[in-house]
N, C-alpha and C positions, 0 to 999 in steps of 0.2 A: 387215360391223354392217350390216342392216337398219333404216332408221330406223324403219318403221313398227313396228313389235317395239319400239321403246323405250318409249312412252306404255302398252304394255298389260300390263295386269296378270296375272301371271305365273298358272298353270291350277294349281289349289289340289287337294287330296286330298278326296273328297268324306266320309270322317271325319274330319276337320280340321274342316268348315265345321257347325255348328250355327245351323238355323232356330229363330226365335223360338218358333214353338210345337211345337218337336220334344221328345217325352221325355228326352232326353241333355239339354238345357237345364233339364226339369224338378228333375230328379235334382242337375244341378249346380247350380243356383239356391237348390235345399231344404239342400244339403251346405255351400253358404257361410253362408246362414244362419244353419244349426244351430252351425257351429265360430265364428263372433261370440258368438252367445246363450252358448255353451258356457264360452269367452274371457272373456266378462263377467260371467256369475256365479261361475265360479275367483275372477278378480278381486276380487271381495266376498265371498270364503269362504264363498258356500254350497256345500256338499257336495252331488253327486250322489246320494244314497244320501235324500237329504230332498224331489228336486223330480226329475219327468219332464220331458223338454225333447220337444215335438214342433213342429214348422215343417207349417202347414198352409196350403194354399190357399181364399183367401175368396172368389174374383171374381174378376173382370178391369176396367181402366182403362185407358181407351188402348187398347186392343189389348194390355195388360201383363199379367200374373197378379198378384193380391194377394197377399200373402203373412203372415202372422201365429204367432209365435212362441207354442204353448201349456204354459203352464207346470202341471202338476198338483203341489201339494201331496202328499206321500204319506207323511210322517215328522216327525219332532218333535224337535228340537233348537232348543234356546230363541232361543240367540244367531242363529243362522242364522236362522231361521222369522221373527223379530223383524228382522233389514238384509233381507232379504229383504219382508216385506209395507211396511215404511215405504221399505226403498231401490228400490221398483219404479221410480218414476220416471227414477228416476237412473238405474239400471240400465236402460231402456229407453233414455234418452237415449245412456246409451255403445254401444247396440248401434246406433244410427240414426247415429251419426258414424262407428262404424269401417263402418259400410254404405257410407256414402257416399264413402267411399274406393276403393270398389272399382266392376266393372265389373258387380253385381250391381242397380246405381241406373239403371243404363240398359236395362235388361230387364225388372224389376219393381217391384212398389213393397211397403215395408215396411208393415204394418198396426198395429206395437206387439206387445206384448207382453201373455195376457190370461194371468190363475192365476186358478184353482180349486182348490180340495181337493180327496180324494178320498175315497172312503168308507173308505177304510185310514186317512183322517186321525184317531186317537184321541179320545175323549171327553177323557183326560186332559190332554194336549196343548189342546185346544179350551178345555178350564177356565183352564186357565193363564194362554193367550192372552187369554180373560175381563180375569182379573185385571190381567196386562201394558198392556191397552187400559184401563182404570179408570184406573189408577195414573199414566197417561199425561195422562189428562183432566185426574183433578185436579192435577196439575203447572203444569197449563197455565192451567186457569181460575181457581185460590185465590190468586191475584196474588203467589204465591210469586216468582215474574219466569217467565223459561225455565227450559227443560230443561235440567240440568245437562250441562256439555261443550257447550253450541251457545254462541257468541260471539253475539250480534246485537246487532245496533250502528244507529243510525237516520244517515240520512244527512244533508246540508241540506236536502231536502225536507222530512222528518220520519218517510219511512218508514224499516221497518226492513228491513236486511236481513241476509243471515249475514255474519259479520266473516273469514271465511277468502278 
């Protein structure tokens, strides 16, 4: 055994190495983000036929690309759309937590989830959404208390928080 080779790194096949600036890395990062975004949408029961997901690059920070998930609302399913609109911060938080445990965080930055309706979002869905928003605002502002089904309690400092 030659002691000079003891601490020498093994020679690696060029195909298994990915440089930060390579297109292979870009595809791998995009697919990793896509996988986590789709998984969280499924977890929150958002069907794929009402939202189109794309992973886009928005720039660079510290030599690493910045990616975001673009969600385009294309259909109307009352429960799922309301869940998506109201739950977007929670869905994004879940995606961030999932990504934080992967290699993707070492080679890129996640800029969040961006949601916009497409021209395919119909006027019937928009009208129904207006009604839902007005109903939620009414419940929240008329003094009847919190939205039904949400347990809100105050801690010792008087601040309210979700009881779950």
